[in-house]
C-alpha positions in Angstrom: -78.4 64.2 -61.8 -81.5 66.3 -60.9 -83.4 66.0 -57.6 -86.5 64.4 -59.2 -84.4 61.6 -60.7 -82.6 61.0 -57.4 -86.0 60.9 -55.6 -87.3 58.3 -58.1 -84.3 56.1 -57.6 -84.6 56.3 -53.8 -88.3 55.5 -53.9 -87.8 52.6 -56.2 -85.0 51.3 -54.0 -87.3 51.3 -50.9 -90.1 49.6 -52.9 -87.8 46.8 -54.0 -86.5 46.5 -50.4 -90.0 46.1 -48.9 -91.1 43.6 -51.6 -88.0 41.5 -50.9 -88.5 41.8 -47.2 -92.0 40.4 -47.5 -90.9 37.3 -49.5 -90.0 34.1 -47.7 -86.3 33.5 -47.4 -86.4 30.4 -49.6 -87.8 32.5 -52.5 -84.8 34.9 -52.3 -82.0 32.5 -52.5 -81.0 28.9 -52.0 -78.0 28.3 -49.9 -76.9 25.2 -48.1 -74.2 24.9 -45.4 -71.6 22.5 -46.6 -69.3 22.4 -43.6 -69.6 22.2 -39.8 -69.2 25.5 -38.0 -65.5 26.4 -38.0 -64.8 23.0 -39.6 -65.5 21.6 -36.1 -63.3 24.2 -34.4 -65.1 27.4 -33.3 -61.9 29.3 -33.0 -61.8 29.4 -36.8 -63.4 32.8 -37.0 -63.5 33.4 -40.7 -63.3 31.4 -43.9 -61.1 34.2 -45.2 -59.9 33.0 -48.6 -61.1 30.5 -51.1 -59.8 29.2 -54.5 -60.2 26.2 -56.8 -57.0 24.3 -57.5 -56.1 21.2 -59.4 -52.6 19.9 -58.4 -50.1 19.1 -61.1 -50.6 15.6 -62.6 -54.0 15.3 -61.1 -57.5 15.6 -62.6 -59.3 16.3 -59.3 -60.2 19.9 -58.7 -60.3 20.9 -55.0 -61.9 23.8 -53.2 -59.3 25.2 -50.8 -60.3 27.4 -47.8 -58.0 29.4 -45.6 -59.1 30.5 -42.2 -58.5 33.3 -39.7 -57.8 31.8 -36.3 -56.4 34.2 -33.8 -57.1 32.1 -30.7 -53.6 31.8 -29.1 -52.5 29.5 -26.3 -50.7 30.6 -23.2 -47.8 30.0 -23.8 -48.2 30.2 -27.6 -48.0 26.9 -29.5 -46.2 26.6 -32.8 -48.3 23.6 -33.7 -51.8 24.5 -32.7 -52.0 28.3 -33.0 -52.8 30.2 -36.2 -54.5 29.8 -39.5 -55.7 26.5 -41.0 -56.2 25.3 -44.6 -59.0 22.9 -45.5 -59.9 21.4 -48.9 -62.6 19.3 -50.4 -63.1 17.4 -53.7 -66.9 17.8 -53.5 -67.6 14.4 -51.9 -70.6 14.7 -49.7 -71.7 12.7 -46.6 -75.0 13.5 -44.8 -75.4 16.7 -46.7 -72.0 18.1 -45.9 -68.7 18.1 -47.9 -66.0 15.9 -46.6 -63.2 18.3 -45.7 -59.5 17.5 -45.2 -57.4 19.7 -42.9 -54.1 20.1 -44.9 -52.6 22.8 -42.8 -53.4 22.9 -39.0 -52.9 21.0 -35.8 -53.8 17.8 -37.7 -52.6 18.8 -41.1 -52.1 16.0 -43.6 -49.5 17.8 -45.7 -46.0 19.0 -45.2 -43.9 22.1 -45.4 -40.5 22.3 -47.2 -38.1 23.7 -44.7 -34.6 24.8 -45.9 -33.2 23.7 -42.5 -35.2 20.7 -41.4 -36.4 19.3 -44.7 -40.1 18.2 -44.9 -42.0 18.9 -41.7 -45.7 18.6 -40.9 -47.8 21.6 -42.0 -49.0 22.7 -38.6 -51.3 25.6 -37.8 -50.1 29.0 -38.8 -47.4 27.3 -40.9 -45.6 26.7 -37.6 -45.1 30.4 -37.0 -48.4 31.5 -35.5 -49.6 33.3 -38.7 -53.2 34.2 -37.8 -54.9 34.2 -41.1 -54.9 33.7 -44.9 -56.3 36.7 -46.7 -56.3 35.7 -50.3 -55.7 32.7 -52.6 -55.0 32.4 -56.3 -53.8 29.8 -58.7 -50.8 30.7 -60.9 -48.2 28.7 -62.9 -49.4 25.3 -61.6 -49.3 26.2 -57.9 -51.8 27.6 -55.4 -50.5 30.9 -53.8 -51.9 31.9 -50.3 -51.3 35.4 -49.1 -51.3 35.8 -45.3 -51.8 38.3 -42.6 -48.6 39.2 -40.8 -47.6 37.9 -37.5 -48.6 39.7 -34.3 -45.5 39.8 -32.1 -47.8 40.6 -29.1 -51.6 40.7 -28.8 -51.5 44.5 -28.8 -48.9 44.9 -31.5 -50.1 45.4 -35.1 -49.3 42.6 -37.6 -45.9 42.6 -39.4 -43.9 40.8 -42.0 -46.6 39.2 -44.1 -45.9 36.0 -46.0 -47.0 34.1 -49.1 -47.1 30.3 -49.1 -47.5 28.1 -52.1 -48.6 24.5 -52.5 -48.4 21.8 -55.2 -51.2 19.8 -53.5 -48.9 17.9 -51.2 -46.3 20.3 -49.9 -46.1 24.0 -48.9 -43.2 26.4 -49.2 -42.8 30.1 -48.3 -42.7 32.1 -51.5 -41.4 35.5 -50.3 -39.1 37.1 -47.8 -41.2 38.1 -44.7 -42.8 41.5 -45.4 -40.9 41.5 -48.8 -38.1 43.0 -46.8 -40.2 46.2 -46.3 -42.1 45.1 -43.2 -45.5 45.0 -45.0 -48.2 44.0 -42.6 -50.6 41.9 -44.7 -51.2 40.5 -48.2 -54.4 42.0 -49.7 -55.2 41.9 -53.4 -53.8 39.2 -55.7 -54.2 38.9 -59.5 -52.5 37.4 -62.6 -51.9 40.0 -65.3 -50.2 39.4 -68.6 -49.0 36.0 -67.3 -47.4 37.5 -64.1 -48.5 37.4 -60.5 -49.1 40.7 -58.7 -49.7 41.2 -55.0 -51.0 44.2 -53.1 -50.1 44.7 -49.5 -51.3 46.7 -46.4 -48.8 48.9 -44.6 -48.7 52.0 -42.5 -45.4 52.5 -40.9 -43.0 55.5 -40.7 -45.0 57.2 -43.5 -44.8 54.3 -45.9 -48.1 53.0 -47.3 -49.4 50.2 -49.6 -47.0 48.4 -51.9 -47.6 46.4 -55.1 -45.2 43.6 -56.0 -44.7 41.5 -59.1 -43.2 38.0 -59.1 -40.3 38.0 -61.5 -38.9 34.5 -61.0 -38.4 32.0 -63.8 -41.3 29.8 -65.0 -42.4 27.3 -62.3 -44.8 25.1 -64.2 -46.0 23.4 -61.0 -42.5 22.6 -59.7 -42.6 24.0 -56.2 -38.8 23.7 -55.8 -38.4 26.4 -58.4 -40.2 29.1 -56.4 -37.7 31.9 -55.6 -38.7 33.8 -52.4 -36.4 36.7 -53.4 -37.8 37.2 -56.9 -40.2 40.0 -56.2 -40.1 43.5 -57.7 -41.8 46.5 -56.2 -43.7 48.1 -59.1 -45.9 50.7 -57.3 -46.2 52.2 -53.8 -48.0 55.0 -52.0 -47.4 56.9 -48.8 -49.5 56.0 -45.7 -51.4 59.3 -46.1 -52.4 58.3 -49.6 -53.3 54.6 -49.4 -52.7 52.2 -46.6 -53.6 49.1 -48.6 -54.2 47.8 -52.1 -57.3 45.9 -51.0 -58.3 44.5 -54.4 -56.6 43.8 -57.7 -58.7 43.3 -60.8 -57.9 42.7 -64.5 -60.3 44.5 -66.8 -60.2 45.5 -70.4 -56.5 44.9 -70.8 -55.6 46.9 -67.7 -54.7 46.0 -64.1 -56.7 48.0 -61.5 -55.7 48.4 -57.8 -58.1 49.7 -55.2 -56.4 51.9 -52.6 -57.7 52.1 -49.1 -58.0 55.5 -47.6 -55.1 56.7 -45.5 -55.7 56.6 -41.8 -58.5 54.0 -42.1 -56.8 50.7 -41.7 -54.8 51.8 -38.6 -57.6 53.7 -37.1 -55.4 56.8 -36.9 -58.0 58.9 -38.7 -61.2 58.9 -40.8 -59.3 59.0 -44.1 -59.8 61.1 -47.1 -61.4 58.8 -49.6 -60.5 55.7 -51.6 -58.5 55.7 -54.8 -58.4 53.5 -57.8 -55.2 53.1 -59.9 -54.6 51.4 -63.2 -51.8 50.2 -65.4 -51.6 48.9 -68.9 -48.2 47.3 -68.3 -47.9 46.7 -64.6 -45.2 49.3 -64.3 -46.6 52.7 -65.1 -49.7 53.7 -63.0 -52.3 56.4 -63.1 -55.0 57.4 -60.6 -58.5 57.1 -62.2 -60.5 57.6 -59.0 -59.5 59.9 -56.2 -60.1 63.2 -54.3 -63.4 62.0 -52.8 -62.9 64.1 -49.7 -66.0 62.9 -47.8 -65.6 59.2 -48.5 -64.1 56.6 -46.3 -63.7 53.2 -48.0 -63.1 49.6 -47.1 -64.7 47.1 -49.4 -68.1 47.1 -51.0 -68.9 45.3 -54.2 -69.8 47.7 -57.0 -70.6 46.1 -60.4 -69.6 48.2 -63.4 -70.1 47.4 -67.1 -72.1 44.2 -67.3 -70.8 42.9 -64.0 -67.3 42.4 -65.4 -65.4 44.8 -63.2 -65.7 44.7 -59.4 -64.5 47.2 -56.8 -64.5 46.3 -53.2 -64.9 49.1 -50.7 -66.8 49.9 -47.5 -68.2 53.3 -46.8 -68.7 54.4 -43.2 -70.6 57.7 -43.8 -73.7 58.5 -45.7 -72.1 60.2 -48.8 -70.6 58.2 -51.6 -69.7 59.6 -55.0 -67.8 57.5 -57.6 -66.2 59.6 -60.3 -64.8 58.5 -63.6 -62.6 59.3 -66.5 -64.6 59.7 -69.8 -63.7 56.1 -70.6 -65.4 53.8 -68.0 -66.4 55.7 -64.9 -69.9 57.0 -64.0 -70.8 59.4 -61.3 -73.8 57.6 -60.1 -74.8 59.1 -56.8 -74.3 62.5 -55.1 -75.8 61.2 -51.9 -75.9 57.4 -52.1 -76.8 55.4 -49.0 -73.9 54.7 -46.7 -72.8 51.1 -46.9 -71.2 49.6 -43.8 -69.3 46.4 -43.8 -66.5 44.5 -42.0 -62.8 44.8 -42.9 
């Protein structure tokens, strides 16, 4: 791309920015707040994960929201500390949705415990799990991928978990950390009828992992979920990728966004994000990489008629996305630095 064209793009961008800045907010977008702050609890820091879900045998579709709540009691409480899950069927009162706390200190639903049977679904699933990072519907159930537990406030999270619900009960769907001490669930996607989960990890040189659920068909029967039926299909070293932050299905392939090594843990400035793809979920190839001056988290980039989304954050002022001859475009030698929150 020549300098004149780059200059024209930059000038146009600034013109659009100033036009938008001069417009009243109401002319730019129409948003309405549909919940109280923190669902009435200001220690709910993030609405971290959201998904639509219709429980088996029902016709009502609910919006589920999982939170980050890292406000811990002293001493810690296994009923009040940790993430919460809220849902609504869209009923509104005084301009706000009516929300039901299904997991939390006053959770209305239950957990299936192999030892104690059905027990109330308290905050953090009774284990102090701080947050739910992703949600997705699959095989009649809603799957919630969680951040790992912090053994101490200064200790990094460890042994991430997945919990599933049928709309009334919750059950843990994996061995903690998948038996590999993975720190957090990140990307989740359904590809060719199977559920894939990407994780965050940086420990003893091991990096991000990608797992496939290989259990028998569930068809909404939560009792058939097999917490041991996961197969590791792809992994990278910590120097290469510390997390598979996003999984996206596009054009018959599964894509995984790799976070730069050293970024997640703060141990370095990283070496650039990577994007991997697979046509069968087993054999993977790198289609974006070697961007030496790029540090990535998550920033939405729309490619090919807004059908394929990457999420990454850039912390410096140079960003260059390369491609194979099939779908990738190099669209900026010196694009603006985009800063976001992990």
